[in-house]
Biopython code that builds the backbone (N, CA, C, O; Angstrom):
import numpy as np
from Bio.PDB.StructureBuilder import StructureBuilder

atoms = [
    (1, "GLY", "N", (27.507, -15.359, 14.778)),
    (1, "GLY", "CA", (26.365, -14.498, 14.746)),
    (1, "GLY", "C", (25.855, -14.291, 13.324)),
    (1, "GLY", "O", (26.202, -15.024, 12.398)),
    (2, "HIS", "N", (25.029, -13.276, 13.188)),
    (2, "HIS", "CA", (24.402, -13.016, 11.888)),
    (2, "HIS", "C", (25.417, -12.543, 10.848)),
    (2, "HIS", "O", (25.230, -12.793, 9.657)),
    (3, "MET", "N", (26.493, -11.863, 11.272)),
    (3, "MET", "CA", (27.497, -11.411, 10.292)),
    (3, "MET", "C", (28.258, -12.591, 9.697)),
    (3, "MET", "O", (28.682, -12.547, 8.542)),
    (4, "ASP", "N", (28.428, -13.647, 10.493)),
    (4, "ASP", "CA", (29.074, -14.850, 9.963)),
    (4, "ASP", "C", (28.204, -15.468, 8.863)),
    (4, "ASP", "O", (28.707, -15.896, 7.824)),
    (5, "PHE", "N", (26.889, -15.505, 9.111)),
    (5, "PHE", "CA", (25.972, -16.037, 8.097)),
    (5, "PHE", "C", (25.995, -15.180, 6.835)),
    (5, "PHE", "O", (26.064, -15.707, 5.724)),
    (6, "ILE", "N", (25.938, -13.847, 7.007)),
    (6, "ILE", "CA", (25.943, -12.943, 5.853)),
    (6, "ILE", "C", (27.232, -13.106, 5.055)),
    (6, "ILE", "O", (27.207, -13.130, 3.825)),
    (7, "THR", "N", (28.359, -13.216, 5.760)),
    (7, "THR", "CA", (29.641, -13.398, 5.081)),
    (7, "THR", "C", (29.668, -14.706, 4.307)),
    (7, "THR", "O", (30.078, -14.733, 3.146)),
    (8, "CYS", "N", (29.234, -15.787, 4.939)),
    (8, "CYS", "CA", (29.210, -17.090, 4.254)),
    (8, "CYS", "C", (28.278, -17.087, 3.047)),
    (8, "CYS", "O", (28.639, -17.575, 1.976)),
    (9, "ALA", "N", (27.072, -16.533, 3.222)),
    (9, "ALA", "CA", (26.101, -16.505, 2.126)),
    (9, "ALA", "C", (26.602, -15.647, 0.972)),
    (9, "ALA", "O", (26.444, -16.013, -0.193)),
    (10, "SER", "N", (27.206, -14.509, 1.292)),
    (10, "SER", "CA", (27.700, -13.644, 0.210)),
    (10, "SER", "C", (28.888, -14.273, -0.500)),
    (10, "SER", "O", (29.050, -14.087, -1.706)),
    (11, "ASN", "N", (29.718, -15.009, 0.219)),
    (11, "ASN", "CA", (30.845, -15.680, -0.423)),
    (11, "ASN", "C", (30.395, -16.856, -1.288)),
    (11, "ASN", "O", (31.006, -17.130, -2.321)),
    (12, "LEU", "N", (29.338, -17.549, -0.881)),
    (12, "LEU", "CA", (28.772, -18.591, -1.742)),
    (12, "LEU", "C", (28.224, -17.981, -3.031)),
    (12, "LEU", "O", (28.424, -18.523, -4.118)),
    (13, "ARG", "N", (27.539, -16.860, -2.900)),
    (13, "ARG", "CA", (27.008, -16.158, -4.076)),
    (13, "ARG", "C", (28.159, -15.683, -4.968)),
    (13, "ARG", "O", (28.092, -15.798, -6.192)),
    (14, "ALA", "N", (29.206, -15.153, -4.348)),
    (14, "ALA", "CA", (30.364, -14.690, -5.110)),
    (14, "ALA", "C", (30.990, -15.846, -5.882)),
    (14, "ALA", "O", (31.392, -15.684, -7.034)),
    (15, "SER", "N", (31.069, -16.997, -5.252)),
    (15, "SER", "CA", (31.623, -18.180, -5.923)),
    (15, "SER", "C", (30.765, -18.593, -7.109)),
    (15, "SER", "O", (31.289, -18.959, -8.161)),
    (16, "ASN", "N", (29.448, -18.536, -6.942)),
    (16, "ASN", "CA", (28.537, -18.912, -8.037)),
    (16, "ASN", "C", (28.649, -17.978, -9.233)),
    (16, "ASN", "O", (28.549, -18.417, -10.379)),
    (17, "TYR", "N", (28.855, -16.688, -8.971)),
    (17, "TYR", "CA", (28.862, -15.695, -10.047)),
    (17, "TYR", "C", (30.260, -15.258, -10.464)),
    (17, "TYR", "O", (30.405, -14.359, -11.293)),
    (18, "GLY", "N", (31.282, -15.878, -9.903)),
    (18, "GLY", "CA", (32.643, -15.578, -10.307)),
    (18, "GLY", "C", (33.111, -14.174, -9.937)),
    (18, "GLY", "O", (33.898, -13.570, -10.665)),
    (19, "ILE", "N", (32.631, -13.655, -8.808)),
    (19, "ILE", "CA", (33.081, -12.344, -8.343)),
    (19, "ILE", "C", (33.932, -12.555, -7.088)),
    (19, "ILE", "O", (33.820, -13.594, -6.439)),
    (20, "PRO", "N", (34.778, -11.585, -6.740)),
    (20, "PRO", "CA", (35.672, -11.776, -5.589)),
    (20, "PRO", "C", (34.906, -11.943, -4.273)),
    (20, "PRO", "O", (33.906, -11.266, -4.034)),
    (21, "SER", "N", (35.390, -12.853, -3.429)),
    (21, "SER", "CA", (34.775, -13.039, -2.122)),
    (21, "SER", "C", (35.257, -11.937, -1.177)),
    (21, "SER", "O", (36.190, -11.200, -1.497)),
    (22, "ALA", "N", (34.616, -11.831, -0.011)),
    (22, "ALA", "CA", (34.947, -10.788, 0.954)),
    (22, "ALA", "C", (35.094, -11.410, 2.341)),
    (22, "ALA", "O", (34.403, -12.370, 2.684)),
    (23, "ASP", "N", (35.994, -10.852, 3.119)),
    (23, "ASP", "CA", (36.126, -11.323, 4.503)),
    (23, "ASP", "C", (35.021, -10.720, 5.370)),
    (23, "ASP", "O", (34.205, -9.934, 4.889)),
    (24, "ARG", "N", (35.002, -11.092, 6.645)),
    (24, "ARG", "CA", (33.939, -10.651, 7.554)),
    (24, "ARG", "C", (33.904, -9.124, 7.683)),
    (24, "ARG", "O", (32.827, -8.528, 7.695)),
    (25, "TYR", "N", (35.071, -8.497, 7.780)),
    (25, "TYR", "CA", (35.138, -7.043, 7.934)),
    (25, "TYR", "C", (34.591, -6.327, 6.688)),
    (25, "TYR", "O", (33.829, -5.368, 6.804)),
    (26, "ARG", "N", (34.981, -6.791, 5.521)),
    (26, "ARG", "CA", (34.502, -6.181, 4.267)),
    (26, "ARG", "C", (32.999, -6.377, 4.115)),
    (26, "ARG", "O", (32.300, -5.471, 3.661)),
    (27, "SER", "N", (32.495, -7.548, 4.490)),
    (27, "SER", "CA", (31.051, -7.805, 4.423)),
    (27, "SER", "C", (30.297, -6.855, 5.341)),
    (27, "SER", "O", (29.219, -6.373, 4.993)),
    (28, "LYS", "N", (30.869, -6.583, 6.530)),
    (28, "LYS", "CA", (30.228, -5.659, 7.469)),
    (28, "LYS", "C", (30.209, -4.242, 6.905)),
    (28, "LYS", "O", (29.234, -3.517, 7.101)),
    (29, "GLN", "N", (31.270, -3.837, 6.206)),
    (29, "GLN", "CA", (31.300, -2.519, 5.561)),
    (29, "GLN", "C", (30.209, -2.408, 4.504)),
    (29, "GLN", "O", (29.481, -1.416, 4.458)),
    (30, "ILE", "N", (30.099, -3.405, 3.675)),
    (30, "ILE", "CA", (29.106, -3.392, 2.596)),
    (30, "ILE", "C", (27.687, -3.362, 3.177)),
    (30, "ILE", "O", (26.852, -2.571, 2.739)),
    (31, "ALA", "N", (27.420, -4.217, 4.156)),
    (31, "ALA", "CA", (26.087, -4.265, 4.774)),
    (31, "ALA", "C", (25.761, -2.947, 5.473)),
    (31, "ALA", "O", (24.601, -2.536, 5.498)),
    (32, "GLY", "N", (26.755, -2.289, 6.032)),
    (32, "GLY", "CA", (26.536, -1.020, 6.719)),
    (32, "GLY", "C", (26.091, 0.097, 5.807)),
    (32, "GLY", "O", (25.449, 1.049, 6.251)),
    (33, "ARG", "N", (26.431, -0.012, 4.525)),
    (33, "ARG", "CA", (26.001, 1.002, 3.568)),
    (33, "ARG", "C", (24.610, 0.733, 3.016)),
    (33, "ARG", "O", (23.976, 1.643, 2.483)),
    (34, "ILE", "N", (24.133, -0.475, 3.131)),
    (34, "ILE", "CA", (22.818, -0.836, 2.595)),
    (34, "ILE", "C", (21.702, -0.266, 3.474)),
    (34, "ILE", "O", (20.708, 0.232, 2.946)),
    (35, "VAL", "N", (21.840, -0.327, 4.786)),
    (35, "VAL", "CA", (20.787, 0.105, 5.709)),
    (35, "VAL", "C", (20.398, 1.573, 5.509)),
    (35, "VAL", "O", (19.204, 1.858, 5.419)),
    (36, "PRO", "N", (21.359, 2.536, 5.432)),
    (36, "PRO", "CA", (20.951, 3.925, 5.186)),
    (36, "PRO", "C", (20.266, 4.110, 3.828)),
    (36, "PRO", "O", (19.372, 4.947, 3.700)),
    (37, "ALA", "N", (20.669, 3.351, 2.827)),
    (37, "ALA", "CA", (20.035, 3.456, 1.510)),
    (37, "ALA", "C", (18.586, 2.993, 1.567)),
    (37, "ALA", "O", (17.719, 3.587, 0.926)),
    (38, "ILE", "N", (18.320, 1.946, 2.322)),
    (38, "ILE", "CA", (16.947, 1.454, 2.458)),
    (38, "ILE", "C", (16.091, 2.493, 3.177)),
    (38, "ILE", "O", (14.953, 2.743, 2.777)),
    (39, "ALA", "N", (16.632, 3.103, 4.238)),
    (39, "ALA", "CA", (15.875, 4.119, 4.981)),
    (39, "ALA", "C", (15.581, 5.336, 4.107)),
    (39, "ALA", "O", (14.481, 5.886, 4.164)),
    (40, "THR", "N", (16.541, 5.756, 3.310)),
    (40, "THR", "CA", (16.353, 6.909, 2.415)),
    (40, "THR", "C", (15.288, 6.609, 1.375)),
    (40, "THR", "O", (14.412, 7.437, 1.125)),
    (41, "THR", "N", (15.356, 5.443, 0.773)),
    (41, "THR", "CA", (14.377, 5.058, -0.243)),
    (41, "THR", "C", (12.985, 4.964, 0.359)),
    (41, "THR", "O", (12.016, 5.427, -0.243)),
    (42, "THR", "N", (12.878, 4.373, 1.536)),
    (42, "THR", "CA", (11.579, 4.247, 2.200)),
    (42, "THR", "C", (10.983, 5.620, 2.484)),
    (42, "THR", "O", (9.791, 5.833, 2.263)),
    (43, "ALA", "N", (11.790, 6.545, 2.967)),
    (43, "ALA", "CA", (11.299, 7.898, 3.255)),
    (43, "ALA", "C", (10.808, 8.587, 1.989)),
    (43, "ALA", "O", (9.777, 9.259, 2.012)),
    (44, "ALA", "N", (11.528, 8.430, 0.893)),
    (44, "ALA", "CA", (11.115, 9.049, -0.369)),
    (44, "ALA", "C", (9.795, 8.461, -0.863)),
    (44, "ALA", "O", (8.916, 9.199, -1.308)),
    (45, "VAL", "N", (9.655, 7.156, -0.788)),
    (45, "VAL", "CA", (8.425, 6.498, -1.249)),
    (45, "VAL", "C", (7.241, 6.903, -0.380)),
    (45, "VAL", "O", (6.156, 7.154, -0.904)),
    (46, "VAL", "N", (7.424, 6.973, 0.928)),
    (46, "VAL", "CA", (6.348, 7.386, 1.830)),
    (46, "VAL", "C", (5.915, 8.818, 1.512)),
    (46, "VAL", "O", (4.722, 9.120, 1.531)),
    (47, "GLY", "N", (6.864, 9.694, 1.224)),
    (47, "GLY", "CA", (6.525, 11.067, 0.853)),
    (47, "GLY", "C", (5.703, 11.137, -0.418)),
    (47, "GLY", "O", (4.722, 11.877, -0.487)),
    (48, "LEU", "N", (6.098, 10.371, -1.425)),
    (48, "LEU", "CA", (5.356, 10.358, -2.691)),
    (48, "LEU", "C", (3.946, 9.791, -2.507)),
    (48, "LEU", "O", (2.980, 10.321, -3.057)),
    (49, "ILE", "N", (3.839, 8.729, -1.741)),
    (49, "ILE", "CA", (2.518, 8.143, -1.480)),
    (49, "ILE", "C", (1.659, 9.133, -0.699)),
    (49, "ILE", "O", (0.462, 9.260, -0.957)),
    (50, "GLY", "N", (2.266, 9.829, 0.250)),
    (50, "GLY", "CA", (1.535, 10.819, 1.037)),
    (50, "GLY", "C", (0.942, 11.913, 0.176)),
    (50, "GLY", "O", (-0.193, 12.335, 0.400)),
    (51, "MET", "N", (1.702, 12.381, -0.815)),
    (51, "MET", "CA", (1.184, 13.423, -1.722)),
    (51, "MET", "C", (-0.033, 12.916, -2.489)),
    (51, "MET", "O", (-0.994, 13.659, -2.689)),
    (52, "GLU", "N", (0.002, 11.671, -2.913)),
    (52, "GLU", "CA", (-1.132, 11.113, -3.653)),
    (52, "GLU", "C", (-2.318, 10.866, -2.727)),
    (52, "GLU", "O", (-3.468, 11.016, -3.141)),
    (53, "MET", "N", (-2.049, 10.489, -1.475)),
    (53, "MET", "CA", (-3.128, 10.261, -0.508)),
    (53, "MET", "C", (-3.860, 11.562, -0.171)),
    (53, "MET", "O", (-5.069, 11.550, 0.058)),
    (54, "VAL", "N", (-3.136, 12.682, -0.138)),
    (54, "VAL", "CA", (-3.784, 13.979, 0.109)),
    (54, "VAL", "C", (-4.778, 14.269, -1.011)),
    (54, "VAL", "O", (-5.881, 14.748, -0.747)),
    (55, "LYS", "N", (-4.409, 13.991, -2.233)),
    (55, "LYS", "CA", (-5.321, 14.193, -3.369)),
    (55, "LYS", "C", (-6.567, 13.322, -3.204)),
    (55, "LYS", "O", (-7.689, 13.768, -3.442)),
    (56, "LEU", "N", (-6.349, 12.078, -2.795)),
    (56, "LEU", "CA", (-7.464, 11.157, -2.600)),
    (56, "LEU", "C", (-8.371, 11.640, -1.468)),
    (56, "LEU", "O", (-9.595, 11.588, -1.596)),
    (57, "ALA", "N", (-7.790, 12.106, -0.367)),
    (57, "ALA", "CA", (-8.571, 12.591, 0.773)),
    (57, "ALA", "C", (-9.362, 13.852, 0.429)),
    (57, "ALA", "O", (-10.442, 14.076, 0.975)),
    (58, "ARG", "N", (-8.834, 14.664, -0.463)),
    (58, "ARG", "CA", (-9.552, 15.877, -0.890)),
    (58, "ARG", "C", (-10.683, 15.561, -1.855)),
    (58, "ARG", "O", (-11.470, 16.441, -2.204)),
    (59, "GLY", "N", (-10.768, 14.303, -2.287)),
    (59, "GLY", "CA", (-11.843, 13.903, -3.183)),
    (59, "GLY", "C", (-11.540, 14.133, -4.657)),
    (59, "GLY", "O", (-12.457, 14.253, -5.469)),
    (60, "GLU", "N", (-10.284, 14.194, -4.998)),
    (60, "GLU", "CA", (-9.893, 14.409, -6.406)),
    (60, "GLU", "C", (-10.373, 13.236, -7.254)),
    (60, "GLU", "O", (-10.029, 12.085, -6.986)),
    (61, "THR", "N", (-11.161, 13.531, -8.268)),
    (61, "THR", "CA", (-11.705, 12.472, -9.126)),
    (61, "THR", "C", (-11.079, 12.454, -10.507)),
    (61, "THR", "O", (-11.223, 11.475, -11.240)),
    (62, "GLU", "N", (-10.381, 13.532, -10.875)),
    (62, "GLU", "CA", (-9.736, 13.574, -12.190)),
    (62, "GLU", "C", (-8.530, 12.647, -12.205)),
    (62, "GLU", "O", (-7.622, 12.782, -11.384)),
    (63, "ARG", "N", (-8.525, 11.727, -13.120)),
    (63, "ARG", "CA", (-7.419, 10.771, -13.222)),
    (63, "ARG", "C", (-6.093, 11.467, -13.519)),
    (63, "ARG", "O", (-5.041, 10.999, -13.084)),
    (64, "GLU", "N", (-6.130, 12.552, -14.236)),
    (64, "GLU", "CA", (-4.924, 13.275, -14.625)),
    (64, "GLU", "C", (-4.226, 13.942, -13.438)),
    (64, "GLU", "O", (-3.060, 14.324, -13.545)),
    (65, "ALA", "N", (-4.922, 14.084, -12.316)),
    (65, "ALA", "CA", (-4.332, 14.715, -11.133)),
    (65, "ALA", "C", (-3.324, 13.806, -10.441)),
    (65, "ALA", "O", (-2.432, 14.285, -9.740)),
    (66, "TYR", "N", (-3.459, 12.509, -10.632)),
    (66, "TYR", "CA", (-2.586, 11.539, -9.971)),
    (66, "TYR", "C", (-1.336, 11.298, -10.809)),
    (66, "TYR", "O", (-1.366, 11.392, -12.036)),
    (67, "ARG", "N", (-0.235, 10.986, -10.124)),
    (67, "ARG", "CA", (1.059, 10.826, -10.795)),
    (67, "ARG", "C", (1.688, 9.475, -10.476)),
    (67, "ARG", "O", (1.408, 8.862, -9.446)),
    (68, "ASN", "N", (2.540, 9.033, -11.385)),
    (68, "ASN", "CA", (3.365, 7.855, -11.193)),
    (68, "ASN", "C", (4.802, 8.344, -11.047)),
    (68, "ASN", "O", (5.261, 9.147, -11.858)),
    (69, "ALA", "N", (5.516, 7.877, -10.034)),
    (69, "ALA", "CA", (6.886, 8.346, -9.805)),
    (69, "ALA", "C", (7.861, 7.184, -9.871)),
    (69, "ALA", "O", (7.537, 6.060, -9.487)),
    (70, "PHE", "N", (9.057, 7.469, -10.362)),
    (70, "PHE", "CA", (10.141, 6.498, -10.430)),
    (70, "PHE", "C", (11.369, 7.130, -9.801)),
    (70, "PHE", "O", (11.764, 8.235, -10.173)),
    (71, "ILE", "N", (11.974, 6.434, -8.850)),
    (71, "ILE", "CA", (13.158, 6.946, -8.158)),
    (71, "ILE", "C", (14.303, 5.952, -8.315)),
    (71, "ILE", "O", (14.123, 4.753, -8.100)),
    (72, "ASN", "N", (15.470, 6.446, -8.687)),
    (72, "ASN", "CA", (16.690, 5.650, -8.670)),
    (72, "ASN", "C", (17.759, 6.485, -7.980)),
    (72, "ASN", "O", (18.325, 7.400, -8.578)),
    (73, "LEU", "N", (18.031, 6.167, -6.716)),
    (73, "LEU", "CA", (18.962, 6.959, -5.928)),
    (73, "LEU", "C", (20.412, 6.744, -6.335)),
    (73, "LEU", "O", (21.281, 7.520, -5.935)),
    (74, "ALA", "N", (20.692, 5.718, -7.112)),
    (74, "ALA", "CA", (22.067, 5.449, -7.536)),
    (74, "ALA", "C", (22.500, 6.415, -8.633)),
    (74, "ALA", "O", (23.696, 6.660, -8.786)),
    (75, "LEU", "N", (21.576, 6.965, -9.393)),
    (75, "LEU", "CA", (21.960, 7.805, -10.540)),
    (75, "LEU", "C", (22.262, 9.266, -10.203)),
    (75, "LEU", "O", (23.300, 9.699, -10.701)),
    (76, "PRO", "N", (21.595, 10.043, -9.503)),
    (76, "PRO", "CA", (20.238, 10.026, -8.963)),
    (76, "PRO", "C", (19.210, 10.446, -10.020)),
    (76, "PRO", "O", (19.442, 11.360, -10.811)),
    (77, "LEU", "N", (18.094, 9.764, -10.008)),
    (77, "LEU", "CA", (17.021, 10.010, -10.978)),
    (77, "LEU", "C", (15.688, 10.071, -10.242)),
    (77, "LEU", "O", (15.380, 9.210, -9.418)),
    (78, "PHE", "N", (14.920, 11.080, -10.544)),
    (78, "PHE", "CA", (13.593, 11.250, -9.958)),
    (78, "PHE", "C", (12.676, 11.668, -11.102)),
    (78, "PHE", "O", (12.754, 12.799, -11.582)),
    (79, "ALA", "N", (11.799, 10.751, -11.544)),
    (79, "ALA", "CA", (10.919, 11.036, -12.683)),
    (79, "ALA", "C", (9.474, 10.886, -12.266)),
    (79, "ALA", "O", (9.108, 9.915, -11.603)),
    (80, "VAL", "N", (8.646, 11.855, -12.657)),
    (80, "VAL", "CA", (7.228, 11.827, -12.357)),
    (80, "VAL", "C", (6.465, 11.929, -13.669)),
    (80, "VAL", "O", (6.788, 12.760, -14.517)),
    (81, "SER", "N", (5.456, 11.085, -13.836)),
    (81, "SER", "CA", (4.664, 11.110, -15.059)),
    (81, "SER", "C", (3.186, 11.017, -14.717)),
    (81, "SER", "O", (2.815, 10.687, -13.591)),
    (82, "GLU", "N", (2.344, 11.314, -15.712)),
    (82, "GLU", "CA", (0.898, 11.219, -15.514)),
    (82, "GLU", "C", (0.437, 9.798, -15.726)),
    (82, "GLU", "O", (-0.754, 9.511, -15.605)),
]
sb = StructureBuilder()
sb.init_structure("model")
sb.init_model(0)
sb.init_chain("A")
sb.init_seg("    ")
for serial, (resi, resn, name, xyz) in enumerate(atoms, 1):
    if name == "N":
        sb.init_residue(resn, " ", resi, " ")
    sb.init_atom(name, np.array(xyz, "f"), 0.0, 1.0, " ", f" {name:<3s}", serial, name[0])
structure = sb.get_structure()
């Protein structure tokens, strides 16, 4: 199945970069942690975009009203700038 492919592909990558390979069970553990992180990041980005879209819908024309955001959930870091 797809986990066999993921395990093989990740072990080929591990071989190329000189990092330890993983068995099927370990690969499934690692992949299982990636999915919630993607969902969390997507939700945060949608929220930030939504805040900017509300400004646009209200007709905000001042450039200074809009913000640029940077998120790093691994640190955790949340930075907003003009």
